[in-house]
SEBARO-402457 format. One line per field, with one value per residue (C-alpha): chain; residue in one letter; z, x, y. Coordinates in pm, 1 decimal, decimal comma. Example, Ala and Ser with C-alpha at 12.3 -4.5 7.8 and 13.67 -1.06 7.14 Angstrom:
filo c(A;A)
dogu c(A;S)
up c(780,0;714,0)
east c(1230,0;1367,0)
north c(-450,0;-106,0)
//
This chain:
filo c(A;A;A;A;A;A;A;A;A;A;A;A;A;A;A;A;A;A;A;A;A;A;A;A;A;A;A;A;A;A;A;A;A;A;A;A;A;A;A;A;A;A;A;A;A;A;A;A;A;A;A;A;A;A;A;A;A;A;A;A;A;A;A;A;A;A;A;A;A;A;A;A;A;A;A;A;A;A;A;A;A;A;A;A;A;A;A;A;A;A;A;A;A;A;A;A;A;A;A;A;A;A;A;A;A;A;A;A;A;A;A;A;A;A;A;A;A;A;A;A;A;A;A;A;A;A;A;A;A;A;A;A;A;A;A;A;A;A;A;A;A;A;A;A;A;A;A;A)
dogu c(M;L;A;P;A;F;V;I;S;E;G;L;G;L;H;A;Q;E;I;A;F;P;G;D;E;A;Q;R;W;L;T;D;H;V;L;A;G;E;G;M;A;P;D;G;S;D;F;A;A;I;H;R;V;E;N;L;L;F;G;V;R;S;N;A;A;L;L;A;S;E;G;H;P;D;D;E;V;T;G;C;L;S;R;W;A;L;L;S;D;A;E;T;A;L;A;L;G;S;L;R;A;T;G;M;A;L;Y;I;F;A;Y;F;H;G;W;R;L;L;E;D;W;L;A;V;P;D;R;N;A;R;V;R;R;L;L;T;E;Q;L;L;P;S;D;L;T;P;A;P)
up c(450,8;370,3;589,7;400,5;477,1;295,3;-12,7;51,4;50,1;-221,4;-424,6;-278,8;-405,1;-736,4;-738,5;-598,9;-891,7;-978,5;-645,3;-635,0;-985,9;-1071,6;-1461,8;-1650,9;-1387,9;-1400,9;-1736,9;-1716,9;-1459,3;-1640,8;-1944,9;-1776,9;-1499,0;-1648,3;-2046,9;-1995,1;-1787,6;-2013,8;-2303,8;-2467,4;-2628,2;-2576,9;-2829,5;-2774,2;-2538,7;-2272,9;-1926,3;-1723,2;-2018,6;-2041,8;-1649,7;-1648,8;-1917,4;-1716,2;-1382,5;-1587,7;-1728,0;-1400,7;-1368,5;-1583,2;-1370,8;-1093,7;-1359,6;-1400,2;-1059,2;-1040,9;-1310,2;-1087,8;-802,7;-971,4;-1045,3;-1433,1;-1581,6;-1622,0;-1971,3;-1944,0;-1692,3;-1873,6;-2243,6;-2049,7;-1925,7;-2240,4;-2459,2;-2241,6;-1982,1;-2277,3;-2063,8;-2219,0;-2174,6;-1936,3;-1748,8;-1784,8;-1598,4;-1316,3;-1281,2;-1275,4;-954,4;-757,5;-813,5;-762,8;-431,1;-121,8;-60,0;-328,0;-528,9;-270,1;-282,8;-649,5;-607,3;-351,3;-554,3;-898,5;-664,8;-429,6;-786,5;-917,5;-553,0;-548,6;-895,3;-882,5;-523,2;-600,3;-889,6;-734,0;-704,6;-381,9;-404,8;-194,0;103,9;35,6;-11,6;333,6;496,5;316,1;551,4;813,1;927,2;955,3;649,2;511,9;134,5;215,0;278,6;-48,3;-206,9;-613,2;-583,5;-761,6)
east c(2524,7;2125,1;1868,1;1728,7;1353,4;1526,6;1545,5;1167,0;1018,1;1200,7;1069,4;709,8;773,1;806,5;495,8;270,4;44,0;9,1;-123,0;-350,6;-466,2;-493,6;-541,7;-614,3;-734,7;-442,4;-484,4;-851,1;-815,3;-513,9;-740,4;-1023,5;-883,4;-564,5;-583,3;-924,3;-841,9;-536,0;-797,3;-533,7;-684,2;-588,4;-289,8;-351,4;-37,8;-68,1;92,4;90,7;341,4;553,2;597,0;718,6;944,0;1039,4;1106,5;1307,4;1515,9;1573,0;1837,3;2076,8;2123,4;2221,1;2495,5;2602,8;2590,9;2886,4;3085,6;3051,6;3167,5;3459,8;3556,7;3454,3;3497,0;3160,4;3152,4;3149,1;2889,6;2634,8;2707,6;2575,9;2294,0;2208,4;2272,5;2101,8;1844,8;1712,2;1815,0;1848,9;2127,3;1954,2;1821,4;2179,2;2348,4;2090,9;2148,3;2482,5;2477,3;2293,4;2557,5;2817,9;2674,3;2798,7;2556,7;2365,9;2492,3;2355,9;2028,2;1972,7;2064,4;1777,0;1534,3;1551,7;1670,3;1370,3;1128,1;1254,9;1236,4;884,1;785,5;800,0;650,8;329,9;243,6;0,9;-390,1;-368,8;-193,4;-386,4;-257,7;69,6;91,3;-89,6;189,5;460,6;305,5;219,6;487,7;856,4;966,7;1329,6;1406,8;1487,4;1131,6;1020,7;1055,2;919,4;542,8;560,2)
north c(319,6;380,5;236,1;-49,7;89,9;405,8;166,8;74,7;425,5;548,9;256,8;311,4;668,5;578,2;335,7;603,7;697,6;354,5;285,3;587,1;529,2;240,2;104,2;417,6;648,1;878,1;886,1;1000,1;1228,7;1439,4;1418,1;1555,4;1791,8;1918,2;1894,8;1991,5;2259,9;2425,0;2395,6;2112,0;1797,2;1464,2;1358,4;978,1;1008,3;708,5;863,7;537,9;409,8;759,5;705,8;365,7;418,6;741,6;489,0;246,4;543,5;635,5;367,3;489,2;792,7;487,5;438,5;756,0;833,4;513,1;693,9;970,8;833,0;639,8;1015,1;1019,0;1376,8;1549,3;1536,3;1156,9;1165,1;1416,5;1178,2;878,6;1083,7;1220,7;926,4;663,3;855,7;1070,9;1369,7;1748,3;1950,4;2128,7;1811,1;1635,7;1956,5;1961,3;1563,9;1597,0;1870,4;1647,5;1330,7;1511,4;1606,7;1429,1;1147,1;1159,0;893,0;677,4;861,4;739,5;386,5;390,5;539,3;279,4;-25,8;49,7;82,8;-268,2;-418,7;-379,0;-362,5;-778,6;-776,8;-533,3;-762,0;-956,2;-967,3;-860,7;-569,1;-330,0;-563,0;-564,4;-140,2;-174,5;-373,4;-167,2;154,1;-25,2;-316,7;-268,2;-446,0;-522,1;-599,7;-949,6;-973,9;-859,3;-1168,9;-1173,8;-1242,0;-1614,4)
//
């Protein structure tokens, strides 16, 4: 069984971009430094929205982990990943290897459910104070009630 703090730390990792680059700072930084450095013109992509959708779709990996742990055949697990998580064949092959590895199914649950747990708890005006608490206090998932 994973420690409850592990769920929080993995969720925090998936929120790191939004914490480090609030608002549109990530968009500006990527456009100015990464795209410009590669000679690429911005195409109007909203990188924060893409990151958020990737986090949401990470939940499909939890469903696939459950299928794998129940002994469903590989084609069913990869079918779930390609259809619902929108992964390519190469990505589903890598994901399947991870899901079939001992203990990885629990690890995948920690990422997505940790992200979801913190999603509501961090959606407050004093977000920085809450991030500081996550980094300095011993909190359990039960301590993280959704914001009012």
